[in-house]
C-alpha positions in Angstrom: 28.9 31.5 36.9 25.9 33.5 36.6 22.8 32.2 36.8 20.4 32.1 34.0 18.1 35.2 34.3 14.4 33.6 33.1 11.9 36.8 34.1 13.4 38.8 31.0 10.5 39.7 28.6 7.8 42.4 29.6 5.2 44.5 28.1 5.6 48.3 28.7 2.7 50.4 29.5 1.8 53.6 31.0 4.0 56.6 30.0 7.2 54.8 29.5 5.7 52.9 26.6 3.6 55.2 25.1 5.7 58.5 25.0 8.9 56.4 24.3 7.0 54.2 21.6 8.0 51.0 22.7 5.7 48.5 23.9 7.7 45.8 25.1 11.2 45.7 26.9 13.8 42.7 26.9 16.5 42.6 29.4 19.6 40.2 28.4 20.8 40.7 32.2 18.6 40.9 35.3 18.7 40.5 39.0 22.0 42.7 39.0 24.2 45.5 37.4 27.6 45.6 37.7 27.4 49.3 37.3 25.6 49.3 40.4 24.4 52.9 40.6 23.6 54.7 44.1 20.1 56.1 42.5 19.3 53.0 40.5 15.8 52.4 40.9 15.5 48.4 39.8 18.6 48.3 42.5 16.2 49.8 45.2 13.2 47.5 44.0 15.2 44.2 44.3 18.1 44.8 46.9 15.6 44.7 49.9 14.3 41.6 48.5 17.8 40.0 48.0 17.7 39.5 44.0 20.3 42.0 43.7 23.8 41.0 42.9 26.0 43.8 41.2 29.3 41.3 41.2 27.7 38.6 39.1 24.2 39.4 37.6 21.9 36.9 36.0 21.9 36.5 32.0 18.8 35.7 29.9 19.2 32.6 28.1 19.9 33.3 24.0 17.7 30.3 23.0 14.5 31.8 25.2 15.2 35.0 23.4 15.5 33.4 20.2 11.6 32.1 21.0 10.4 35.3 22.1 12.0 36.8 18.9 10.2 34.6 16.6 6.9 34.2 18.4 6.3 37.6 20.0 8.0 40.3 17.8 7.1 41.3 14.5 8.9 42.9 12.0 9.0 46.9 12.0 8.5 46.9 16.3 10.3 48.5 18.3 11.9 46.8 21.6 14.0 48.6 23.8 17.2 46.2 25.3 17.5 46.8 29.1 15.1 48.5 31.3 15.9 47.2 34.8 19.5 46.6 33.9 22.0 47.8 31.5 22.2 45.9 28.2 26.1 46.9 27.6 27.0 46.5 31.6 30.6 44.9 31.7 30.2 41.6 32.0 28.5 41.7 28.4 32.2 41.9 26.9 32.5 38.2 27.8 28.7 36.8 27.5 28.1 38.5 24.6 24.1 38.2 25.4 23.0 41.3 23.8 25.4 40.8 20.9 23.6 37.9 20.0 20.5 39.6 20.7 20.9 41.9 18.2 21.8 39.4 15.5 18.5 38.1 16.2 16.7 41.5 15.8 18.3 42.0 12.7 17.3 38.7 11.2 13.5 39.5 12.3 13.7 42.9 11.1 13.0 44.3 14.3 13.8 48.1 15.5 15.6 48.0 18.9 16.2 50.9 21.3 19.2 50.8 23.5 20.0 53.0 26.4 23.3 52.4 28.3 25.8 54.3 29.9 28.6 52.2 28.8 31.2 53.1 26.0 31.1 49.5 25.1 28.3 50.2 22.5 30.6 52.2 20.6 33.4 49.5 20.1 34.4 47.8 16.7 32.3 44.5 17.4 29.2 46.2 17.9 29.4 48.9 15.4 30.0 46.1 12.9 26.8 44.3 14.2 24.1 47.0 14.7 22.0 47.7 11.6 21.7 51.5 11.2 18.1 51.1 9.9 17.1 49.4 13.0 19.6 50.5 15.8 18.2 53.5 18.1 21.1 54.4 20.9 20.9 56.5 23.8 23.7 57.3 25.6 23.4 58.3 29.4 25.0 60.5 31.4 23.5 62.0 35.0 26.8 64.6 35.5 29.7 65.8 33.5 31.8 65.3 36.9 34.4 62.7 36.7 34.8 62.3 40.6 31.1 62.3 41.2 30.4 59.7 38.4 33.1 57.6 40.1 31.5 57.7 43.4 28.0 57.0 42.4 28.3 55.0 39.0 31.0 52.8 40.3 30.9 50.2 37.6 30.4 52.5 35.0 32.8 54.6 32.4 33.1 58.3 33.3 31.0 60.8 31.5 33.9 61.8 29.1 34.2 58.4 27.6 30.5 57.8 27.0 30.3 61.5 25.3 33.1 59.8 23.0 30.6 56.8 22.5 27.9 59.1 21.3 30.0 61.2 18.9 31.5 57.9 17.3 28.1 56.5 17.0 26.8 59.7 15.5 30.3 59.5 13.2 29.4 56.3 11.7 25.9 57.3 10.9 23.8 55.7 13.7 20.7 57.3 14.8 22.1 58.3 18.6 21.2 60.8 21.4 22.9 61.9 24.3 20.8 61.3 27.2 20.3 63.3 30.7 19.0 60.3 32.5 18.0 60.3 35.7 17.7 64.0 36.3 19.1 64.7 39.3 19.2 68.3 40.9 21.8 68.0 43.1 24.1 66.6 40.2 23.1 69.8 37.8 24.3 72.9 40.1 27.8 73.6 41.8 29.5 72.9 38.4 28.6 69.3 38.5 27.1 69.7 35.2 29.1 71.5 32.3 26.2 72.9 29.9 28.7 74.1 27.6 30.4 70.8 27.2 27.2 69.1 26.3 26.1 72.1 23.9 29.6 71.2 22.3 28.8 67.5 21.8 29.1 66.3 18.2 25.6 64.3 18.3 22.6 65.3 16.4 
């Protein structure tokens, strides 16, 4: 049973908040991420302190999220879902903390920026719950090489699945972007990033 993650709501300052237009971040999961990417900055920050559990991350309490949404978020504001961990990591399929959070944000009319490398975001339950006027989705890839992705992003869907997710979101009328992030020079050369493939993605 995953532990409850209490430290889940944070103000965002500096370049991240200023350039990306969101002042606060809400993590539905913490202290670990099942994608367990080798380049992850959160993993590097937390693992040496014994606070990283990729097999069973902690989860935020929906009742605490409800208090934050009611008391600290105002209609029209933008909040990023996930920052230290992916809010659509595999355990979301059963825990559904992100799903319930989206419902609360919809009711409060708060915009939510989702950055994920999981195609779960484009499955029917989430297409039905996300509000097209409030949801802003960025699907992240680092490479188009599936073998490389499996090695460095062992718990995440391969890039082809993520691209398909972005295209489905686009077709369903959502505000969606394909995000090349993090940018890792070694992943770009030697055929590890297929630029013509990216140019052909059906995503505005």
